[in-house]
C-alpha positions in Angstrom: -9.3 195.0 142.3 -10.2 194.4 146.0 -11.2 198.0 146.3 -13.6 197.6 143.3 -15.2 194.4 144.7 -15.6 196.0 148.1 -17.2 199.2 146.7 -19.7 197.2 144.6 -20.6 195.0 147.6 -21.1 197.8 150.1 -23.1 199.9 147.7 -25.3 197.0 146.8 -26.0 196.3 150.5 -27.0 199.9 150.9 -29.3 199.8 147.9 -31.0 196.6 149.3 -31.4 198.2 152.7 -33.0 201.2 151.2 -35.5 199.3 149.0 -36.4 196.6 151.5 -36.2 198.4 154.9 -36.9 202.1 154.1 -39.2 201.7 151.1 -41.1 198.4 151.2 -41.0 197.9 154.9 -41.2 201.3 156.6 -42.8 203.6 154.0 -45.5 201.1 152.8 -45.5 198.6 155.6 -45.5 195.7 153.2 -42.9 193.8 155.2 -42.3 192.9 158.8 -38.7 192.1 159.6 -37.2 190.0 162.3 -35.9 192.6 164.9 -32.3 191.5 164.3 -32.4 191.9 160.6 -34.3 195.1 160.9 -31.7 196.7 163.2 -28.8 195.5 161.0 -30.4 197.4 158.1 -31.0 200.5 160.3 -27.4 200.3 161.5 -26.0 199.9 158.0 -28.0 202.9 156.6 -26.8 205.0 159.5 -23.2 203.9 158.8 -23.3 204.5 155.1 -25.9 207.2 154.3 -26.6 209.4 157.2 -30.3 209.3 156.3 -32.9 209.5 159.0 -35.7 206.9 158.7 -38.6 209.2 159.7 -37.5 211.8 157.2 -37.0 209.4 154.3 -40.4 207.8 154.9 -42.2 211.1 155.2 -40.7 212.4 152.0 -41.6 209.2 150.1 -45.2 209.1 151.5 -45.7 212.8 150.5 -44.4 211.9 147.0 -47.2 209.4 146.7 -49.8 211.8 148.1 -48.9 214.5 145.5 -47.1 212.5 142.8 -46.1 214.7 139.9 -48.2 217.6 141.1 -47.4 220.6 143.3 -46.5 219.3 146.7 -44.4 216.4 145.3 -41.0 216.9 146.9 -39.1 215.6 143.9 -41.1 215.4 140.7 -39.2 216.0 137.4 -42.5 217.4 136.0 -42.5 220.1 138.7 -38.8 220.8 139.1 -37.4 219.7 135.8 -35.8 216.4 134.8 -32.2 217.7 134.8 -32.6 219.1 138.3 -34.0 215.9 139.8 -31.6 213.7 137.9 -28.4 215.5 138.9 -29.5 217.5 142.0 -32.1 215.1 143.4 -30.3 215.0 146.8 -30.7 218.7 147.1 -34.5 218.4 146.8 -34.4 215.6 149.4 -32.6 217.7 151.9 -34.9 220.7 151.3 -37.9 218.5 152.0 -36.2 216.9 155.0 -36.0 220.3 156.7 -39.8 220.5 156.8 -40.5 219.4 160.4 -44.2 219.5 160.0 -44.2 217.3 157.0 -41.9 214.8 158.8 -44.4 214.6 161.7 -47.4 214.3 159.4 -46.1 211.7 157.0 -43.5 210.0 159.2 -45.8 208.2 161.6 -45.1 204.6 162.6 -41.3 204.8 162.1 -38.8 203.6 164.9 -38.8 205.8 168.0 -36.8 203.7 170.4 -33.8 204.8 172.5 -31.2 204.3 169.9 -33.1 206.2 167.3 -33.7 209.2 169.7 -30.2 209.2 171.2 -27.9 208.1 168.3 -29.4 207.6 164.8 -31.3 210.8 164.6 -29.3 213.4 166.5 -25.9 212.0 165.3 -26.9 210.9 161.8 -23.6 212.0 160.3 -21.4 210.1 162.9 -22.0 206.8 161.0 -20.5 208.2 157.9 -17.4 209.3 159.9 -17.0 205.8 161.3 -17.5 204.3 157.8 -14.7 206.6 156.5 -12.4 205.4 159.3 -13.1 201.8 158.5 -12.3 202.5 154.8 -9.1 204.2 155.8 -8.0 201.3 157.9 -8.8 198.8 155.1 -7.5 200.6 152.1 -5.5 203.7 153.2 -6.2 207.0 151.4 -8.1 205.1 148.6 -10.7 204.5 151.3 -11.7 208.1 151.2 -12.5 207.8 147.5 -14.6 204.7 148.3 -16.4 206.7 150.9 -17.2 209.4 148.4 -18.6 206.9 146.0 -20.7 205.4 148.8 -22.0 208.8 149.7 -22.9 209.6 146.1 -24.5 206.2 145.3 -27.9 206.7 146.9 -28.2 210.4 146.0 -27.6 209.6 142.3 -29.3 206.3 141.7 -32.2 206.7 144.1 -32.8 210.4 144.5 -31.7 211.1 140.9 -32.4 208.2 138.6 -35.5 206.7 140.2 -37.1 209.9 141.2 -36.2 211.5 137.9 -36.1 208.9 135.1 -38.7 206.8 136.9 -41.2 209.5 136.2 -39.9 210.6 132.8 -38.8 207.7 130.6 -39.6 204.0 130.1 -42.6 201.8 129.7 -45.8 201.4 131.7 -47.8 198.3 132.7 -50.8 200.3 133.7 -52.2 203.7 134.0 -51.7 205.7 137.2 -52.7 209.2 138.2 -49.0 210.2 137.9 -46.4 209.8 135.2 -44.4 206.9 136.7 -42.4 204.6 134.3 -40.6 201.3 134.5 -37.0 202.3 133.5 -36.0 198.7 132.7 -37.7 195.3 133.1 -34.7 194.0 135.0 -34.5 195.7 138.4 -31.1 194.6 139.5 -28.7 197.6 139.8 -31.1 199.7 141.9 -32.6 196.8 143.9 -35.8 196.4 141.8 -36.7 200.1 142.0 -36.3 200.4 138.3 -39.8 198.9 138.1 -41.3 202.2 139.3 -44.6 202.2 137.4 -45.3 198.8 138.8 -44.7 200.2 142.3 -47.1 203.1 141.7 -49.7 200.6 140.5 -49.7 198.8 143.8 -47.7 200.8 146.4 -48.3 198.5 149.3 -47.1 195.4 147.5 -43.4 194.5 148.3 -43.2 192.8 145.0 -42.3 195.2 142.2 -42.3 192.8 139.2 -45.6 192.0 137.4 -44.6 189.8 134.4 -42.5 186.7 134.2 -39.9 188.6 132.1 -39.5 191.3 134.8 -36.9 190.8 137.5 -37.1 192.4 140.9 -33.9 191.5 142.7 -35.3 193.0 145.9 -38.1 190.4 145.8 -35.6 187.6 145.5 -34.0 188.8 148.7 -37.4 189.0 150.4 -38.1 185.4 149.5 -34.7 184.3 150.8 -35.3 186.2 154.1 -38.8 184.7 154.2 -37.4 181.2 153.8 -35.0 182.0 156.7 -37.9 183.3 158.7 -36.4 186.7 158.9 -39.3 188.6 157.2 -43.1 188.3 156.9 -45.0 189.6 153.8 -48.0 191.6 154.9 -49.8 191.8 151.6 -49.1 191.1 148.0 -50.9 192.8 145.1 -49.8 191.7 141.7 
């Protein structure tokens, strides 16, 4: 039972770091975090995902530039819904190898000493450390937990959001792409379920648009704002 609670907690923290820091903060610049909170999120993502901020941001920005057309790194309308849903991480890594794209679309991301010396060149070291932590805490079961952690973002973010989020669901407004809101209650994937809402106002850190829609990421943002750990740059609802 402890292992289940631990797994749910750590994967939830990872989801929140992805949606708040990588997506709403870095890719769209809708949020400014207190340096301590920002670095805690950077550290956690290095520890649990091995993703490089500049690459993630570049891929996402290119997705918005070419959404659901040729040039979109992960559109189900270009590559097929089954491919994106179940092999979305493959398309992420293919896009991440494009150094020119990373430079073009990844501007404004962290470029400090720790990013240059640790997080980028040793992006997989964090996962190794996470595995050792899991082993110390839970023994061999810790490796199973690590596997779940490593699959969590590739499936739910790279697969479900990038796939179903452009294939199935309802729309609150017309966009030039085929984005959809998968569910009105964005809890499991940090609010990213409200994907059409995001494409309607990409710079807005709030993804819900109606009283009956729930964006759990926005609830965290308001909590951090109350604690003076984040500033909201703009809000388009």
